[in-house]
N, C-alpha and C positions, 0 to 999 in steps of 0.2 A: 504494500499499500504506499503510495506517495503522500508526503505530508508537506505542508507549507514551510518555508524558511521565514521565521519571524524575527522581527527586531526586538531586542530586549533593552532594558534601561541602560546597560553598559555600552550599547551601540549608538547612543544618542548623547549629545551634550549641548547645553546652552552656554554660549560664549558671549562675553560683553567686551567691547573695545575699551582698552585701558585708558586712553585719552582720545578725545575727539580728533579724528583725522590721522591718528598714529598708524592705523592698520595693524596694530597689535591687539590680539584678543586673548582673554584668559577665561578658563572655566571656573565658575564660582563653586567653591567647596561647600558641601553640605546639602545640596539639592537631593531630594528623594523621589520626586516626581516632576515630570515636565509634560505639559499638554499643549498641543498645537491645534488651534481652532481655525476653521474657515467660516467666515461670516458672509452671508448674502442678504442684501436688502432688496425687497421687491415692492412693486406697486401693482395693484391689481385693477383689472377693468371688468366690468359686467358685460359680457357679450350676449346680446339678445338671440332668442330663437327665431330664425327667419321664417319658419313655417307657422309659428304660433307666437305672436307678439306679446300675449298674456302669460306665456309660460315662464317658468323660472329660468333666468339667464345662467350662463356658465361663468364662473370667476376664473379669469385668465391672468396668471402672474407674468410679470416681466422684470428681469433683473435691472435694478437701478445702480447698485454699486456692490462691490465685493471687498473683502478685507481679510486680513490674517492676524492672528494674535498668538502669543506664547505665554502660558502661565506656568508657575512653578510652585512647589512646596518643599520644605526642608527643615533643617535645624538652624537655630540661631547660634552664631558665634560672633565675636566682636567685629571681625572683618566684614562679614557679609551684612551685619546689622548696620555698620557704617555706610557700606555701599548702597544699601537700599534707601537709607536717609539721603544720600547724595542724589540718587535717581529721582527722588521725590521733588527736589528743588532744582534739578537740572532744567534750564530753559531751552536748550538745544536738543535736537534729536539725539538719541543714543543708538549707535550701530550695534546690532546683535547678530549672532550667527546661530542657527539650529544645525548642528553638525551631525551627519549620518556616517557611520563607520562600519558598515557591513555590505560586502559585495552582494549584489551588483550596485547597490545605492551607497556610493562613497563620495562624499562632498558636503557642501553646506548651502543652506538657504540663508541669504544675508540681506540686510537692509536697514534703513533708518527706522527707528521706533520711538514711541513715547511710553514712558512708564506710566501706567494708568491707575496704579494703586497697589498697596500691599499691607500686610499686618504681621505683628509679632505677638505671640501669646505664650503664656507660661502656666503650668500646673504644678502643684505641689509634688515634689520628688520626681520630676520629670524634666528632661531638657526642653528648652524653649523651641517653639515651632515658628516658622515663618512662611508666608505665602505672598505672591505678587504676580503682576502680569505686565507684559509689554504688548502694545498694538503697533504693528508696522504702519508707518506714516506714508509709505510709498510701496508699490508692488515689489516684493522681495525677488532677488535674483538667484538662480541656481548656479553653482559652480561645482563641476565634477573635479575630484582630485585624484 
């Protein structure tokens, strides 16, 4: 029986550019989940029935815009806590990469993004948790490596 070749967490990384325009990226330590979302905004029209104008129309959607975002969860450490606070107050776009490292998909999706929010939380006798999200501000590009 043939089975799928799946991507595991270790095959993916979220990297952030270390300084705007530097071209240097680093993987933030402590992330335990990464989610890549595709967003589609639509506008609908009510198309009438040509044979029976009193019949219920058909709702026809049309794409208006698309977008992509990347969210993450993980553990709080002093470094990534400071990074997240910097992202909150960054006025310029932040370049990010979603890196894939399993053949045949080896490369990265890269583009400018806006940090759209995050949080840190703590519970008694447990390590702190963090979560956050970036929304690409332009269509990301794929680069095979």
